[in-house]
Structure formats: C-alpha cells, structure tokens
C-alpha positions as CSV (number, residue, x, y, z in Angstrom):
1,X,66.4,78.2,101.5
2,X,67.3,81.8,101.2
3,X,70.8,82.7,100.9
4,X,72.8,85.5,102.3
5,X,73.0,88.2,99.6
6,X,75.5,87.7,96.8
7,X,76.5,91.4,97.4
8,X,79.5,90.1,99.5
9,X,80.9,88.0,97.1
10,X,80.5,90.7,94.3
11,X,82.0,93.5,96.6
12,X,85.0,91.3,97.4
13,X,85.4,90.6,93.6
14,X,85.0,94.3,93.0
15,X,87.8,95.3,95.4
16,X,90.2,92.4,94.5
17,X,89.9,93.5,90.9
18,X,90.8,97.1,91.9
19,X,93.5,96.0,94.2
20,X,95.4,93.8,91.5
21,X,94.6,96.3,88.7
22,X,97.8,98.6,88.1
23,X,95.3,101.4,86.7
24,X,91.8,102.7,88.1
25,X,89.1,100.3,86.8
26,X,85.8,101.5,85.3
27,X,82.5,100.3,86.3
28,X,82.1,98.7,82.8
29,X,85.2,96.8,82.9
30,X,83.9,95.6,86.5
31,X,80.7,94.5,85.2
32,X,82.6,92.5,82.5
33,X,84.6,90.7,85.1
34,X,81.8,89.9,87.6
35,X,79.5,89.1,84.4
36,X,76.4,91.3,85.6
37,X,74.8,94.6,84.8
38,X,76.9,97.6,85.4
39,X,73.9,99.1,87.4
40,X,74.4,96.3,89.9
41,X,78.0,97.2,90.1
42,X,77.3,100.9,90.6
43,X,75.1,100.1,93.7
44,X,77.6,97.9,95.3
45,X,80.4,100.4,94.7
46,X,78.0,103.2,96.1
47,X,77.9,101.0,99.1
48,X,81.6,100.5,99.4
49,X,82.1,104.3,98.9
50,X,79.8,105.2,102.0
51,X,81.8,102.8,103.9
52,X,85.1,104.6,103.0
53,X,86.8,101.7,101.2
54,X,86.6,103.1,97.7
55,X,86.2,106.3,95.6
56,X,85.4,106.8,91.9
57,X,86.8,109.7,89.8
58,X,84.3,111.7,88.0
59,X,84.2,112.2,84.1
60,X,85.7,109.0,82.4
61,X,85.6,107.2,86.0
62,X,87.7,104.8,87.4
63,X,87.4,103.1,91.1
64,X,90.4,103.2,93.5
65,X,90.9,101.8,97.0
66,X,90.8,104.4,99.6
67,X,92.5,102.1,102.2
68,X,95.5,99.5,101.8
69,X,94.4,96.1,100.9
70,X,96.4,94.9,103.9
71,X,93.9,96.8,106.2
72,X,90.7,96.1,104.6
73,X,89.3,92.7,106.2
74,X,86.4,90.8,104.8
75,X,84.3,92.0,107.8
76,X,84.8,95.6,106.7
77,X,83.5,94.5,103.1
78,X,80.7,92.4,104.5
79,X,79.4,95.2,106.6
80,X,79.7,97.7,104.0
81,X,77.3,95.8,101.8
82,X,75.0,93.7,104.1
83,X,72.2,95.5,105.4
84,X,71.0,93.9,108.3
85,X,68.4,95.1,110.8
86,X,69.7,95.7,114.4
87,X,72.9,94.2,113.5
88,X,71.4,90.7,113.5
89,X,72.2,88.5,110.6
90,X,69.5,85.8,111.5
91,X,65.9,87.0,112.3
92,X,63.3,84.7,114.3
93,X,59.9,84.8,113.3
94,X,57.4,86.8,115.6
95,X,54.2,86.3,117.2
96,X,54.5,82.5,118.1
97,X,51.7,81.2,120.0
98,X,52.5,82.0,123.7
99,X,50.2,79.0,125.0
100,X,52.5,76.7,123.3
101,X,55.7,75.6,125.3
102,X,57.7,75.9,122.1
103,X,56.4,79.0,120.9
104,X,56.7,81.1,124.0
105,X,60.2,80.0,124.2
106,X,61.5,79.6,120.8
107,X,62.8,83.4,120.2
108,X,64.8,83.4,123.4
109,X,66.4,80.1,123.1
110,X,67.4,80.2,119.2
111,X,68.5,84.1,119.7
112,X,71.4,83.3,121.9
113,X,72.5,80.4,119.5
114,X,72.3,82.6,116.4
115,X,74.1,85.4,118.2
116,X,77.1,83.1,118.8
117,X,77.1,81.7,115.1
118,X,77.0,85.4,113.9
119,X,80.0,86.2,116.3
120,X,81.9,83.2,115.2
121,X,81.2,84.2,111.3
122,X,82.3,88.0,112.0
123,X,85.4,86.8,113.8
124,X,86.6,84.6,111.1
125,X,86.0,87.4,108.6
126,X,88.1,89.7,110.7
127,X,91.0,87.7,110.1
128,X,91.5,87.7,106.5
129,X,92.3,90.8,104.8
130,X,91.8,91.7,100.8
131,X,95.6,91.3,100.4
132,X,95.4,87.7,101.9
133,X,92.4,87.2,99.3
134,X,94.1,88.7,96.1
135,X,97.5,86.8,97.0
136,X,95.6,83.7,96.1
137,X,94.9,84.7,92.6
138,X,98.7,84.3,91.3
C-alpha cells in the first residue's frame, strides 16, 4: 500500500527544528537531524519558502521562520509540501466498465466518502499549530 508522502513529516521536523533553535540552522544541520540527504532538505525548504513559511539567508546560509510558530498550522505545512491534483488527496481509478453496475457508479459513490475523509483530516490538521508540536519536545 502506498503511503502519503513523507515530505509532510520531514517538513514538520524541519520547521520544528528551526522554531526551537536559538540560531538560524543550516541545511546540513537539518539533514543531520532528519537523517537524510541535504538535497532532500533543500527541496522541502524550497517548498516551505514558496508557501511563505521560511526564508534562507544567502552565503553561509541559515533558515528562519517568516511567521510565528503559534500561527503556522499543520494544515499550512501539509499544503505547502503535498502537491495534490485538483486539491483531491485521494484518486479514484478511471475508465471503469460502464456496463457493470459497480463500474459505472464507483467513482461517484466513492468520491463523496473520500472528500469527507479529506475534509476531516484537514480540519484536524488546522487545529494544531507548530508551537503546540514543539511544546511536546520538552
């Protein structure tokens, strides 16, 4: 079974590290904490930067938050790194056999359930801030 991308958990890790650090943190430092290649970290930071959550100082480097951890929600983070088509988390296979009772109805029936599931997940993510996450690290 395919999982939702790990970019989300890595992005939360990255932003948490930046939020609790007293100094700006470098991509190499973050990569060491996440235990992944710095190239992966740079890609995720680029997505977070496009979303207006972080910025990076040129030269020696160092990432810093552009918004307070109290206002950054898990939904903000999720949306910044999970590139989903048509804002639909779940996809349904296409071109089912229309001569089959299930085939001609599966997409319509399943889509409403999947949209409700996605809405519930997004509502839950919107209720948690980065500061609430980092408070649990102490």
